N, C-alpha and C positions, 0 to 999 in steps of 0.2 A: 104694055105701058102702065096699065092699071096695076099690074102685079108688082112692077118695080117701085111704083109710088107707095104701094102698100108696105113693101119691105123697108124702104127708107123711113117710112113713118114709124114702123116698129122700132127701128134702130134709134131714131132721134127722140122717141118718146121716153120720158123719165131718164134722161142722160145722166143727170147728177146721181141718181140712184144706182145706175149701172156702174159709173166710175167708182162710187163708194164701195160697191161689191168687189170690183177688181182690186182695189187697194187693200181691202180686207183679206182677200185671198192671198195676195203677195205677202202681206204681213204674217198671215197664218203659216205660210210656207217657211218664212224666215224663222219663225218661232219654233216650228217643228224641227227644222234643220239644226238650229242652235241647241235645242234640247238633246238631240241625238248625237251631234258631232260639233261641240262648241269650240271656239277659238280660245286657247289658253296660253299662259306664260309659265314656263317651268325653268328652274335653275339647273345648271350642269357644272360640275367641278370635281376634281381640279383638271384644268386643261393646261398641259405643258406648253410653255412659250418657247418656240424655236426661233433661231437667229439666222438671217440670210445676209449675204454680202459682208461677212465678217472680215474678208480679206482686205476690205477698204481700210479698216483700222490698222491691220498689220502692215499694210504698205506705208502707212504714216508713222510706223514705229510705235504704235500704241497697242496696249493690251486692254481688254475689257472683260467684264462679266456682269451678268444681270444680278441685281440685288436679290436677297433671299425672298423678299415679298413679291418680286416680279418673275420668279422662275415658273410659277404656275398661277392661273387666275380662275375666277368663276364667271360664268356668263348666264344671261337670261334669254330664253328662246321663246318667241311667240309664234304659234301655229295651231292648226286644228288638233283636236285631241287625238284623232286617228294618226296624224303625222308624228306628233310628239311621242306617242306610245312606241313608235318604231325607232326612235333615236336614243343614242347613249353618248357619253362624253367622248368616246372614241370616234364619233362622226364629225368632230369639230377640230379645226387646226387654228392655233394662235401663233402669229408670226410678228416679229419685229424686223424691219428692214433697216440695216445700219446706214443706208444711204439717206434715210430720213431722220437721222439723229439730230436732236435739238438740244444742244448743251449736254446735259446728262440724262436726257430722257428720249424715248423713241415711241411713236404711236403704235398701239397694238391693233392688229387687224385679225378678225376672227372670221373664218369661213366654214361653211358646212360642206362635208364631202358627200352627203346624201340628202335628197329632198330639198335641195337649195331653192328650187322654184316654188315649193309649197310652204316655205318658211317665210313668215311675214317680217320678222326682224330678229337680229342677234345683237344683244347689248352686253358688252363686257363690263364687269363691275369696276374695273379700272381701265382708263383709256390709254394710259401711258405706262411703259416699263422704265424703271429707274436703272441706269447703266453706270457702273463703276469703271471709270476710265483711268488708266495709269500708263506709265512708260513700259514698253516691252523690253525685256532683258533676256539675253542669251549668254549662257556660261558653260564652260567645259569642266568636267569633273573626272578625276582619276578613279577608276573602279577598284575597290578594295575587296579582297577575298576574305570572308569570315567563315570559319568552320564552326559547326555546331555538333553536339553530342560528344561522347568521350571515346578516345582511341583505346584499343585493347591494351592490356598490360604488356609492357615491353616495347610499345610503339608510341610515336608522337607525330604530329603533323610536321611535314618537312616543307620543301619549297612549293610554290604555286605559280601558275601562269594563266593568262587569258588570251583568247584569240584576238579580242579587241579590248583594250584596257582603259579606254576613255569614252565618255558619253557627253553629248552636248544637250543641255536642257534649255528650252525657250518657254517664256510665259510671262505673266505679270511680275513686275520687278519686286513687288512686296512678297511674293511667294518664292521666286527664285533666290532672293537674298537670304531666305531662311535656310536654304539647303547647305548643310555642312559637309556631307559626304554621300557617295554612292557606293552601295555594297551589293555583292552577290553572296548567298549563303550555300555552304556545302556541308552535308551531314557525313561525319567520319566514323560514326558508330560501327564497331565490328570490322573496320576496314584495315587490312594489313598490306595492301598493294596500291599502286597508282590508281587515282580516281579520275574519270572523265564524265562530265555532265554539262547540260545546258541549263543555266539558271537565270531567273528574272532579276532585273536591276531594281533595287529598292533605295529610296532616298530618305535620309535622316537629317534632322536639325541638330544643333549643338547639344540639346538636352537628351538626345537619343530617341526622340519620338519620330515616327514616320511622317513624311510630308505628303499632304494630299496632292496627288498628281493629276487630278481630273481636269485642271486648266493648263496643264503643261504639255509640251511637245518634246519627245525623246528622239535623238538621232538613231538610237537603237534601244530596244526594250529588254533584250536578253543577250547573253554571250556565253561562249563555251569556256569551261573551267577545267584545269588540270591540277590535281593536288597529289604530291608525293607523300608516302607514309614511310618514315624512317624509324630505325630501331633506336633504343635508348641504352645508356650505360651509366652506372654510378662510378665516379672517379674521385680520388682524394684531392683535397685543397691544402697546399702546403704554403706556410708563410713564416716570416721571422721579423726581426727588428735590428736596428743598428744603434751604436752609441752606448754611452755609459751614464749612469745616474750621477748627480752631483756628489762631491766629496762628503763622506759621512752617511751616504745612502746606498741601498742595494736593492736589486730586484727580488721581490718576494714570490717564491713559487715559480711556475712556468707561465708563459704567455697564454692567454685564453683566446679561443676563436669561437665566434657565434655559431659556426658550423664547420665541420671538417671534411665534408664530401658534398658533391653536387651531382644532380642527374642531368646528363647532356644527351643530345641527339645529333645524328649525322649519318652519312653514308657508311656502309660496312667498312670500307677501306679507311675512312677517317677515324672511326671508333677503334679499329684494331691497333692503331699506332699510338694510342694515348692511354695512360693509366692514372695520370695526375696532372694538375696544373699548379704552377708555382707563381706566387705573388712576390714581386721584388721586395726584399727586406728594407730597402731605403725608403719605402713609403711610410714606415713607422720608425721615427728617430726619437730615442729617449735621452739624448745627450743633455746632461745638466739637469735632468728632471728631479724633483723632490716629492712627487706624488704620482697618483695613477695617471697613466697616459693611454688614451684610446684613439682609434682611427677607424673610420668607416670607409670601405673600399668597394666600389662596384666592380665585380669580377668579370663582367661581360667583355671588357677590353683586354682580358688576359687569357681568353679561351684560345686554344690552338686553332689554326686555320681549318675550316670545314666543320667545326663543331659549334653548336648553339645550345642555349639553355632549353631543357625539355619543356618547361612551362614558363613562358615569357611573362606571365602575369604575377608570378611569385616574386617576393623580394629577395634578390640575391646580393644584398649589400653585406659584405663580410665585415664584421666588427672585431677588431683586434684590441686586446686590453693587456697592459703590463702593469702590475702592482709594484709600487716602489715604497719602501719604508726606511725610516732612520735606523742606523746601526746602533746597537747597544754594547756596553763594555762590561767585562766580568773578569775576575781574577780566579784562577784555579791553581791547585797545588798538586803537582805530579810527583809520585814516589821516585826516589833516587834509583830504585831497581828498574825503572822503566827507561832509564837514560843509558845509551850505549856510546862508546868512543870508537870512531872509525878513522881509517887512513893513518894508523900509527906506523912510523917509519920502522924498517927492519933494524933489529938490534935494540929497540926500545920497547918499553911497556908503559901503559897508561891506565890509570884508575881514578875514580872520583875520590876526593879527600874524604877521610873518615867522618869529617864534620858535616858532610852533605847528606842529609837524610831525605830531603824533598826539595823541589824547586817550584817557586811561584812564578806564574806567567800571566800577563794581561792579554786577553783575547777580545776581539770585537766580532759582532755578527748580528743577524736578526734575532729578535727575542725568542722566536720559536726554535731556532738552531741552538742558541746558547742553553736553552732549557734542557736540551737532550744530551749535553756533554757529560761524559762520565770520566772524571780525572784518572781513574784507575786504568782506563783503556787507552789513555794518551801516551804516546812514546816520543822520546826526544833523542837528539843526536848531537854529539860534540865532534866536530871535524878537525882533526889535528892539522890537516893540510891547510884549512882555512886559518887556523891559529898561527901557523908559520907565516902565512901571507899577511896576517894582521900585524905580527911582530916585525915583519920585513926581514926575516932570516931564512936561510936555506935549511938549517939544521937546528934541532932543539937539544939542549943539554938536560941532564937530570936536574929537575927542579919542580917547584910548584907553580902552576900557571892559572890565570883566570881566563876561561874560555867561554864563548857564547854557545847557548843551547838552541837548536832549531827543532821545533816540535811538528809532528805530523798531526794535523787537525782535520776534523770532518769538513765536508764541503760546505761553503757558506760561512766558515769561521776562519778568521785570520789572526795571526800572532802580532802583538805589538812589538815594542823594543825587546830584542832577544835578551833573556836573563843571563847573568854570568855565574859560572860555578868554578870551584877550585879543582884542578886535576893534578895528579902527581905523575910526573914523567921520571922513569928510572931506566938505568942501563940494564941490559939483559943479565949481566953477571951479578949485579947487585940484587936484581930481582930474584935471581936463582938462589943467592945466599940468603936472602930474606925468606925464600920459600924453604930452604934447608933449615934455617934457624927455626922457622915455624914448625918444620917436621921434627927437629931435634927436641924442641920444647914440648912438642906433643908426645915424643917418645919418652922424655924424662917424666912427663906427667904420667904416662902409662906405667913406667918403672916404679915410680913412687906408689902408684896405686897397687901394683903387684906386691911390693914389699909390705905395704900396709895390710894387704889381704893375707900375706904369709904370716906376719906377726900375729894377726888376729886368729889365724888357724892354729898357730903354736900355743897361743894363750888358751884357746879352747881345749887343746890336747892336754895341757898342764892341769887345767881345771878338772877335766874328766879323770886324769890319773890320780889326782889328789882325792877326788871323790871316791875312787875305788879303794884307795888305801884306808880311808876313814871307814868305809863299809867293812873292810876286812878286820880292822881293830874292834869294831863293834861286835862282830861275830865271835872273835876270840874271847872277849869279855863275857859274852853270853855263855860260851862253852864252859869257862871256869866257874861261873856261877852255878851252872847245872851240876858240875862235879861236886862242888861243896855241898850242895843240897843232898846228894846221894850219901 
């Protein structure tokens, strides 16, 4: 009993001092622990924000996406230093639940996937994620096949086909509305036979830029493509025109074409049956024209069945041009020797009057054609049969007649009013007599010439004889003189 009392006395003595010592010890322990493993707050970023229960919005016909500033966030984590040193941003998950949407914002919840029981607090720098909500749109697009690269020489891309040729795209109306087309691309470089491949579907807007498909849903993302490679062939393009220019005008030169041949593609059988294409001449009508006439024609509609332009991107608009100029007038003088008389009835003869030495004729044509005319090379014809028809008679008697001359002129030059010349029609007997008289006259002339020559020769002989006699007389006189001297 005495011992117990002594123990209690020791405990109760200086109680305040003992309590102070205990408190100091606890405080010292806390200080030591804080210095060795203090509680700290550290930032972690970026933490990607995930969305759950998104189908709630889709069921309401709405599409949504987080704003750029809400796609990832930063957080502050409070924990002991030893815990914080073991953590990274990958140990945290940020989530927005679309069931909790409030207008255009959703609360952000952040959880730790490790050391959750040792973390004192997690504080996101932003408590709400901003949500962009709009109507959901779904639209179907036809898939187009686009070839890339260059086909080998002598080949071109032919027909193409797809196992599935349409795709349905769903997503925010603002994005789906920008889609202009869906394409698959096939490389045809060095390919000379049919191509089979599976290609990814790519979306483009009207400007040819790709559409970001990250928020879109595709019914299919790729499809199988088949592309045929066809041979090519150069074929001629033939064209013409109809009608005539206005009076006093003519076509100058030949019609001009912007190109005379075109490269086409097709199956072997289609290419073997064609060497040219014809453009209907009635597409270019120059009737009544007084100046240049041009016409642009798209030739694709005139290609034979089974043939196509080898390069559909080239401009195959055929331009036809016909130049038309005013006619000019000119007078030329053709020698009479260039004019012949034809269809002279049997028993008659015909010739130009001796007074006709040349015939003037008015011609018209383009200036370039008239400049090249050489009158000496132009020939004319007098048709006696036409003369009889003009006179309204069946036969002609010997007489002098005025007859028209028709000239043979170069292309592009025409004769005006036919000039008239005098021709002499004679009977065959009279013509023969005239010829005989002409021959007799010629013979008489020859006889006169012969007689004149004979007289001239006789005169020359007499002169020579007289000269000889004079020489002999002189010699005789000289001989007598010599004799006297002796």
